[in-house]
N, C-alpha and C positions, 0 to 999 in steps of 0.2 A: 673315541668310539671303538677303534680297532683294539685298543688296550683293554677297555672295560666291558665292551659289548661286541665281541668278535663274531658271534653268530649273525647278529643283525647287520654287522658291517659288510657282510658278503653282498648285500643289495646296494650299498654305496659303490662297491667295486664293480658291480654289474652296471650300475648307471654310468660310472667312469668309462667302462669299456664301450658303452654306447655313445660317449661324447660329452657326458656331463663334466663340468669342472668342479673340482673339490678344493675348498679352502679350509685350512685348519688354523684355529686361533687358540693358543695355549701358552702358558708360561714356560713349558718344557717341550722339547722335541721328542715325540713318542712314536709308537708304531703307526699311528694315524698320520703324523707329519711325514713320515717316510714315504707314503704312497699318495699324499695329497699333491695337487698341482702347485699349490702355493702355501707355505707355512708362515704364519705371522706370529712371532713371539710377543707377548704382552705382559706388562707389569700386572701382577695379580691385583684384582679389585678395581680395575679401571674400565670395565667393559662398556659402561654407559657412555664414556667419552668416545669410544670406538664407534658404537652403534649410533650415538648422536651425530657423529661425523657423517655416517651413511645417510641419515635422515636429511641433514643439511645439504648433502650432495644431490639427493633426489629433488628436494624442493628448489634449490638454486638453479638446477638445470631443467626444471619442469619435466622430470622423467616419471612423475607419478602416473598411474593408470587412471586418467582424469574421470572417465565416465564411471568407472567402478567406485572411485573415491566420492564423487558427487552423489551417487545413488545409494551407496551401501555404507558410508561411514558418516560420522558427525562433523565432517570438515566444514560444512556450511552453517552449522548451528552457532548462534550468537551467545556469547558468554556474558555473565553479569558485568556491568561497568564497575562493580566493587572490586573485581579481581585484580590483584597485582602479582606479577610473575617474579620468579627468582632474579630476573634481570633487574627488577626495580628494588628488590630486597637483599642483594648481595648473597643470594643462596637460600633466602627464606621466601615462601609464598605468603600471600596475605592470610590473615587469620591465625597466625602462630600465637599460641599461649605459653609463655615461658614458665608459668607456674606448674604446668603439667607436662611440658615438652611435647605438646600435641597441637593439632590444628582444629579450629572451628571452620567447618567447610562451607559455611553460608555464602561467602564471596566467590566460591568456585562454581556455583550453580549456573545453569542456563539462565539467560536474561528473562526476568519476570517470574522466576521460580525460586528466588532466594529463600523464601520462608516455607515453601511447601514441598521441597525435595531435599534429598541428601540426608545425612546422619547427624548434622549439627556438630556437636563437640565429640571428638574421637578418642578422648582418654580412656573411657570405659571400653570402647571397641578394641583398643590395643590390647587390654588385659584379656579379652575374650578372643583374640586372634581373629577378629571379624573380617580382615582382609581375605582369610581363607573361605569364609562364608560367602562373601561377595564374589570370589573367584568364579563360583558357578552361577549364581542367580542375579548378580548385579545389584546395584543400589537403586533407590527410588528416583525416578524422574516423573513428575506428575504432569499429565496432560501434554498438549502439543507445544513444541518449542519453536521460537522464531529462527528462520533460516535466511541466508543469503546465497542463492544458487550461483551468483557470479563469483563468490569467494573474495569479494573485494572489501567487505565491511571490516574495519580494523579490529573488531572484537569477535569475528568469526573464528572457529577453531583453527582453520587453515592459516590464517594470518598470525594467530597466536603461536602456532607451531613454528612458523618461519622465524618470528623474533626470538622464540625461546632457543632454538638450536642455531642461531646465527653465529655464536661465538665458537661453535664446535667445527672449526676449520681444520683442513688437513694438517696445518702447522700446529694447531692445538692438540690434535689427536697424537702427533709425534711427541709433543712436549709432555703430555699426560701419560700416555701409554708406552712410549718408547718404540712405537711402530714407525718405520720409515714412511715418509710422505708417499713415496712411489708405490710401496706395497699396499698402503691404505687405498690409494686411488684405483689400483688394480682390483681390489676387492669390491669397491663401491661401483665401478663400472660394470664388472661382471654381474654383480647382483641385479643392477638395473636392466642390463641388456638381456638377461635371462628371465624377464618377467614381462607380463603384458597379455595381450589377446592370445598369442600363440605359444607362449612359454611361461612356465612357473619355476620358482625357485623355492627350495626347502631350507629351513633353519633347524638344526638339530643341536640340542644342548643336553649335557649330562646333569645328574641330580646336583652336583657340586655347584652349578650356576645358581642354585637357590640359597646356597649356604653362605650368604653374605648379609651384612646389615642393610643392604639395598637390593637384596635378591629378587624380590617381587618386581622392582623397577627395571632390573635387567630384562626380565621377560616381557614387561610392558614395552620397553624400547624395541625389542625384536618384533612384537606384535604391531607396533606402529609402522615399522618398515614393511612388514608383510601386508598390512592393510593398504599402504600407500602404493605398493607395487601390484596389488590385486591378487595376492597369493594365498588368501584365506578362503576356505570352502571350495577349493579347486583341486583337481588331481595334480600330484607332483609339487604341491605347495605346502602350506601349513607350518606349524611349529611342532616338532616332535621332541618330547621330553623323555629322554632315556632314564630308566629306572634301575636301581642297584639290585633289586630282587625281582623275581618272577611276578609277585603280586603286590608291589607297592601301590600300583593304581588301585587295586582291589581294597587295599587297606585304607584308602581315603574314600572310596565309593561306599563301602560298608565299614565305617571308620574305626580306627584305633586311636582316634583323636578326641581330646576332651571337650571340644566345642561343637562337634557335628554329630548328627544322627544319620542313619542310612539315607542315601540319595541327596546328601548336601543339605538336608534340613538342619537349621541351626538349633543347638541346644537352647532351651529357654533360659532366660535370666530371671532370678528370683524377684528382682525389683521391677523389671520392665514388662514382664509377661505373667501376671498373676492368674489370668484366665486363658482358656484354650483359644478363645477369639483373639485376645491380645497377641498371643504367639503367632497364630496363623496370619493375622493382618500385618504383623512385622516382616512376614516372608513374601507375601503376595502384593503388598502395597496397593490397596484398592485404587483403581483409576489409571494404572500404568499398563503398558502393553506386555504381551508375552505369555508363555506357558506357565510361568510362576503364578499366573492368575488363578490356576487350578490347585494351589498349594493346599487348600482345605481338604481336597480329596486325597492328596498324598499323605497329609498328616493324620487324618482320621484312619485311613487304611493301615498305616504303620502302627498306630496304637492298637488297632483291632488285631493286628498280627501278634503284637506283644501280649495282650491281655484277653483275647478271645471273647468268650461269653460274658466276662465281667465288664467288657468295654461296650457301653451303650451311648446313644445320643444323650440320654438323660444325665449321665454323669461325665459328659464331655470325653467319652472313651477312655476313662481312667487317666485323664491328663494330670490329675493331682498325684499319680504315682510316678510321673517322670522326675528324675532329679533335676535340680536347678543349678545354674552357674552362679557363683558369688563373686567371681574375679578371675585371676590368672591361676589356672590349674594345670598349666603345662609342665613338662618333665623337668625343666630346670628350676622353676619355683618349687616343685615337689622336692627336688634334691636339697635345696636350701632349707626347706621346711624340715626335712629329716634331720639335718644338722642341728636345727633349733629345737628338736624334740617334738615337733608338732604332728608327726606321722608315726604310727605304731607298727603297721604291718604293710607289706608290699608283695605283689605278684609280679614276677619278671618272666616274660615269655618273648622270644623272638628278638632279643637284643642283649647286648653285652656291655652295659654302660661303664663298667670298671676300666675298660680299655677302648670302648667304641664310641663314647660320647665326649663332648668337649669337657675340659677341665676334670680329667680323670681323678685327681686327688679329691675334689669335692665329691664325686660320685661315690668313691670308696668310703670317705669319711661319713657321708650321709647313710649308706647302707650299714655302716658299723654302729649306727645309733638307732636302730629299729629294735622292736621286741622280737619280730619274726620276719623272715624272708623266704618266699616260695620261689624257687628257680626251676623252671622246666627247660631242659635243653638236651641235646644229643650227647654232649661231653661235660666234664667238670670244668666249666668255664671260669674265667677269672672273677666274674660276679658272684660265683659260688665259693671261691676260695680266698677272696680278698682279706678275710679276717686272720688268715694264717700265712699267706704268701704274698700279700700285696707290698708294695714299696714302703707303705707307712708302718709296717712292722719293723723294718730295718731302722727307720728314723725314730721309732718309739712312739709314733702317734696313734698306732693301734696295738694294743697288747692282747695277744690271743687269749690268754687266760682270763682277761677281764672284759673282752668284747661282749656286749650284752645281746647281740643278735643271734637268734637261733635260726639256722639256715636249713630249710627242707628242700632237698634236691630230688626232683621227680624226673626220671627219664622220659624223653619225648620221642615219638615216632617221627622219622624223616619224611620227606616229600614223596619218596617211593614206597613208603609203608603205610600210606593212608590214601583215601579217595577224596575227591572234591574238585573245586575249580580254582584256577588262578586268573587274575585279570592283569594283562600286561599293558604297556604303554599305549597300544593302539585301541584301548578300551575293549579288547577282545577277551571274552571268557572262553577258556579252554578247560575241558574236563580231563582229569587224570585218574586212571584206575590205580588201585592198589597193586604193586608188582610183587611184593614179598610181605610176609608177616613181620611186625616189629619184634625185636628181640626181648626176651625177658618180660620185665614190667613196663616197657616202653609203651606209651598210649598216644593216641591223637589228641589234639586240642579239643576236637568235637566230643570225644569220650570224656575228657577231663571236666570240661565245663558242664556238660549234660549231667554227669553223675554227681558233680559237686552241687549243682542246683537241686537235683533230686534228693540228695541227703539233707541239704539245708531245709528244703520244704518239709521233709518228713519230721525233722526235729522241731519245726515251728508249727506243725499241724495243730489246729485247735487254739493257736495263740489269740488272745482277746485284744492284742495291741494293734492299733492302727498303723504303726510303723512297719508292721510285718505284712500288710495287705498287698503291697507291690510285688513281693516275692510269691506270696500264696496264690495270688490271682493270675500269675503268668500262665499262658497257654504252653504247657511243658510236657507234650505228649508225643514225642518223636518215636517211631518204631525202632527196635534194636534187633540185632542179629549177631550170630557167632557166640563162641564160648565166653567172651568178655562183655557181651551186650553192647556192641558197638552201635551207636545211633546211625540211622541211615542219612548219609550226606545228600542223597537225592531228594529225600523228604524235606530237608533243609532248603535245598535249591527250589523246591516247589513253593515253600513258604515265602522265600525271597521273591520269587516270580509274582506271587499273588494268586488269589482264587476268589470265586464267588462264594460267600458264606453259606448260602442256602443250598447250593448244588454241589459244591466242591470243585466246579469246573475251573481249571487254570486259566488266568487271564492271558489274552493274546498281545496286549499292549497297555501302556500306562494310561492311555485315554479311556480305558474302561474302568479305572479307579473311581469310586464313588465317595462322597463325603457324609453318607447317611449310615455307615456301618455295615453296608451290604457286601463290601469287599475287604479283604485283608491282604496287605502287600508289605513284605519285609523290606523291599527296597525298590521304589517305584521306577527308577531308571533301568532296573533289570527286568522289568515286566516284559515278557515275551520269550525269555530264555527257557521257559518250560511250557510254551504254548502247545495246546493240543495234547498235553501230557507227555510230550517228547522232550527228552533232554537235549536241547539244541546246542549246548556247549560241547557235547560229545561228538558232533559231526566232524568227519575228517575226510571229506570228499576231495580227492586229488585235484590239484590246480590244473592238471592236464584234462580233466573231465568237466570243467566249468570255465566261465569267462574270467578275465583278468582281475576283476574285483573279488572273486572267490568268496561269495556270500555264504557258501555252504561249508566253510572251514570255520568251526567254532561259532560264536555269536557275539556281536558287538553291541554294546549299549550306546544310545537307546535305539530300540526297534530294529536292531541288526543293521544300522547304517554305518558305513565305513568312513565316511568323511562328514564331520559335523558342519553345519551351516552350508550344505551343498547347494541350497537355492542360489548362492552367490556364484556358482559355476555357470550360470546363465545370466544374460543381460536383463535389464529391467523389463523388457518385453517378453522375457521367458525363452529367448533364443540362445543357444550356445555361443559363447564368446568367439569360438573358432571351431572348426571341424576337428582340429588336432587335439583340443582340450574339451571335447564334447563329453558331458558327464550326466547332468540332469537338466531336463528342459520341459517346457510346457507343450502339451499336445492339444491344439485347439479342436481337432476333430473328436478326440476322446474326451475333452473337457477335464483333463487331469495332468498332473506332473508325472513324468516318466523318466526313464534313463537306466543307466547301469547300476545305480545304487538306490536304496530306499530314499526317496526324497525327504529332506529335513525341512518340511513345510507341510501345511495342510494340503492334502492331495488335490482336492477340487477347488482350491482358492485360486482364481485366475490372476495373472499379473496386473490386470486393470482394476482389481478390487480396491476400494477406498472405504475405510471404516466410517460408520455413521458418527455423528457428534455424540460424545459421551461414552463411547464404546471403551471396554477395558479387557484385559486378559488377551487370549488368542484372537478374539474378534476385533481387537484394536490394531492388529498387525495388517498393514497394507500389503497388497500383492507383490510389492518390491521391497519388503522388509525381511531380508534373509536371516538377520541375527535374532532368532525367535526367542531366545532367553534374555535378551537385553531389554531394559526398560523402555527404550525407544526404538527397538528393532534394528539399530545401527551398530556397526563396529566402532568402538570408541578409540579414536586417536587421542582424545582428551578425556580424562575421567573426572567428571564433576563430583563424584563421590564413589565410595567403595574401595579406594586406595588411600591409606591413612597418611602417607608421607608425601603426597603431592599429586596433582592432577596430571603432571607430566614428569617424565624421568629427568633427574638432575644428577650430575656427577658429584658425589661426595667421596672423600677419601675413606678407606676402611677405618674401623674403629682404632686400629693400630696401624700407623703409617710413619715412615721416616721423613715424610716431606709435607710441605704446606700444600693445600688445595690450590692449583694454579688457576682455577676458573672463578672461584667465589671466596668471600671472606668466611662463609660457613664451612668448617673443616669437614665434619662427618655428618651423617644423617642426623638432623636434630631431633627426630622422633624415635630413634632407635631405643629398643628396650634395655635398660641398664639396671643391673642389680647391685645396689650398694650394700654389700655384705662382707664381713671380715675375711671370709675365706676366698672371696672373689676379688679380682682387680683387673684393671686395664693398663697396659703399658703406655707411658706418655707419648703423645704425638704433638707436633707443632699446632698451635703456637704455645703449647705447654713447654716448660723447661725440661731439660734432661732427656729429650727423646733420643739423643746420641748414645745413651746407655744401651739401647737395643737397636743397632744400626741396620740390621739385615732383615730382609722379608723372607718368610718361609711359607711354603705352600705344600699341600699334600694331595695325593690322589691314589688311584688304584693300580695294582698289578694284575695282569691276566692270570697269573698262577695262584693268586689268593683271592679270598672273598670277604669283604667287609672287615669286621674285627678279627677275622682269622680262625674263629672257633671251628668252622667246617672245613678249613683248608690246612691249617698248620698241624692237623692230626692225620692228614693223608700223606703217606710216605713219599709218593712221587712228586707231589706239589711241594712238600717240605724240602725235598732234595733240590728242586729247581730254584727255589728262592729261600735259602736256609737261614738268613739272618737280616736283622734290621740294618739299613744303610741310609746314608744321606748323600744326595748328589750335589756337587758344587762345580762351579766353573774353574778352569785353571787359574784365572785371574784372582778369584776369591781365595783359592787354596794358597796362592803366593802371598796374598795380603794377610792371611790369618795363620800361616804356618802349617796348614793341613797337608798331610801326605796321602797319596793314593793307597788304599787298603789299610791305612792306619786308622786310629780312633779319633773321634771328635765328640765333645759334648756341647749341647745347645742349651742355652738358659733363657727362660722368660720370667715374668714376674710371678709365675705360679709353680714352675717345676724346672728341673734339670733332667735331660735324657741323654743317652749316649747312643752312638751309631757308628758303624764302619763307613769310611769315607770313599766315595766313588768320584774321582775327578773326571769330568766329562764335558765335552762341548755341547751336550744336550741342553745345558743352561748357558744362556748368553747375558753377560752384563748389559744393562740397558742404559742409554743416555736419556735421562729424564729431567726436564726443566734445568738444564745446564749442569747436571751432576750425574755420576754413575750410581745406579742402584743394582746391588747384587741380590739375587734370589737363590734360596736353597730349596731343594725338593726332598720330600720324605714319603714313603708309603705309610699307610695307616693300619696295616694288618697285624701288627705284632703286639704281644703281650707276654705274660710270664708263665702260661700254661701251654701244653701241647708238645709236639715233637721238636719243634724249633721255636725259640723264644727271643724276645728282645724288648726294649722299652717302647712304650706307646707314644706315638706322635701326638695323640690327642691330649696327653698331659700338658702339653705346652700352651694350649688354648685356654682363654678365659671364657666367660659367659657374657656375650653381647648378642642381642637378637634382632632380627628384622621385625619392624613393628606390625606388619600386616598378618604374618603367620607364625611369629614367634619361633622361627628357625634360627639356629645358631650361626655366627660367622665362624666357620671352621675351615675355610679354604685360604685364609690369609691372616698372618700375624707378624709380629716383630720379635726378634730374638738377637742374642749375641752367640758367637760360636768360638770355641777354643779347641786346640788340639789336646789329644789324650783322653783317657777315660774320666768319667764323672766321679766325684767323691761318693762315698757310701755312709750310711748311718746318719747320725745327727749332723755331721759336717755338711751333708747335702743341703739340709734346710738352712744351715749357716750361710752357704753360698747364695741361695735364693734370697735370704734376708739381706745380705750385703748388696745385691743388685737392687732390691726394692728400696733400700736406704738411699743408694746413690741416685736412683730414678725419682725419688720423692714420692713413693707410693705409700699412702697412709691406709692402714687397714679400715675397711668400711667406707671410705671416702668416695663420694660420687665423682666421676670425671666430668669436667665441664662439657656441657651439651651445646650451648649456644656460643659461637665465636663471631658473631656479627650482630648489628642492631636489629631489634625485633620490630616488624611492621605491626601496626595496629590492625585489629580484625577487619575493619572495613577498607583497608587499602595501605597507603604508604605511611611510613614513620613521620613524625612531626618535622624532621629536617629533610624529608624527600630522599631521593636516591643518594647513596653515599659513595664518596670516592674510595677506590679499593687500595690505594697506595699504602695507607696506614696498616691495612690488614696483612700486607705482604712484606712489610719492613723486615 
């Protein structure tokens, strides 16, 4: 955090000054490690084993915040007797389908709800990254579930949790992660001791935590710990996801994602949602609790914002104009489709995949097989010059005079050259004014898309074709200003906020959204940001002029509340857990919830409220159900559905690993998304043969001096001078083993590419003793490419394409490689070197790596032979 997010890290240092204890877990000793109380080096890709050990420590020592856990989580809920854990299946849960490498979730459901809850077979959900959809609104849980408030029932979630994490002992953590037992226990003790009625602890992770084939389950394990310790919905607690850009959060709220619409409404699927009602009912799940019960209002209002007067109840608000998903439309599938000639043209904004995405060679070969490519950026980035300057030109794979792609480069305005909002990790919208005019022909994204849409509509005016109605019916009437007719960003913010169609009055809250076409809302969770016609995101009242919650600095979604689920900051009776952690509470005299923040609960619903039989939506939430977006109002220690690779986190090895999984016969995530394509490959891992061809683990992260793929920092002279060239950090022990010399050259080889870097021999990387052997890790920055003031090979070229099954994010924080002293070869010889390694590793072009390495359980429970001895798997 000190390295990648130094401005935010000042508050960690302030907390430390006041007595907080800071632990840092990272494969590499960084600027954060230097000021932490305790640094824990970890083998990349093993965080679930570490966090699972913390869960076991809490449960074994009964250190959970029991009253919170009983009231606010699903710990007491009874799970189906059909469920079989990974402990029974040697790393596989019940319901695994080896034909699709996915789960049928029926057996994971709460007892009595096997057939009426959940998503059933998840193969289609993986292609649509449905885990990202469920991230916000949860999956279906129909009706009331059986509970055992004593937590003694063998199939209650609490007991399942105890059994599942029983093998994650301190000794196992050391064996898997390489973290000494004493350091692990120090972390576990401190985390538990600094949680409870009077204290809370925070978990902070960077974006890289998600970039694993089990990334979603990393975060799930952290959430289990925070729920067990009572750290969710309370001040000083929670899970903070640090973002690599100012508005990464905004780019998922109002998404740049293929499977979501604004406000986390899922994109409809062509086969599953032929009608508006089918689509809405797949979101709100009639009969379940929570505010997603009002999804029809959010959906109708969004379509009304899109198509204005053309959207009416009679035509389902132009629902037929919405595109439909047909499968995997993610960025990596698109790249492979480009290579296969299935995509003709591409718009590229805000990213630099030629060097900034996993498997850079595939990215460049894909872009070289388009008819046209539009690149909008501040500088002539690698994704605009790949056809003449990319590494494949030297190897002969791209011939500039024959490259078919016509590249249109359009200069873009920078963040100081345009107005608008960004939404950061705190869900806080902040308005920025334009500081200077953009130079020359540089324009904002708002200008580009508005005028592109205007010109397309002009060209299609009068078209008789039904296919053109979606574009022609759009409400596309934003006011413009200035010599270049710049659209008003504030007018867009008003549309995002939502308004009453008949009067134009901006809505003050998402609860005002209607399902009859009388409201138009561009993003329902942002309703209120333009309440009373005032740009709430532009507020900058000093913290010295308001209380510590600082509600008048910007605006946080939803409803300007700063902590989500803050009903959990009070006990079931509505009283603060302690005076020290007083935040939101029930005022019996006033008959409403009050406190320092906007209550994340119906303001007048008392703690004693119990829903009537058959209630659904918000009315089904009891007065002590704080997790108001969840299908049962509870925080989920166990996820009966919505997570595609298991109801509980399980340690699997990364897709590329030099060692066998010490916990289970199942080596890697059995549901990970694998692309069997001639250009893509995965280095072998045990129990496959030849894993020794790539014996070392490499990981990547960020330098303070550079930003992401480097396009905005390698062109800035002072930053380029501070970090002028690509380098690799290695331990003295690894340098001695491989013949590397300090400040000399090294080249790293994977099954995809060879890159070179200057060598930095440093104690910042520690060889780890793991499962009786030494594991060496190398570290690389991911900021370099072949354009700019300072250049270097791209670390991302080393990675292949393997994705988390829930959100289809790439595993780009851990891989395997070999390392040799000296500079890499050039020209066709470079590809010869890669092919030699592929031959020795047994990599066959287009061959799918083995997914299952343990017997498969039948969907209803155990395999025919029952639990299996593990010895054979670890021979």
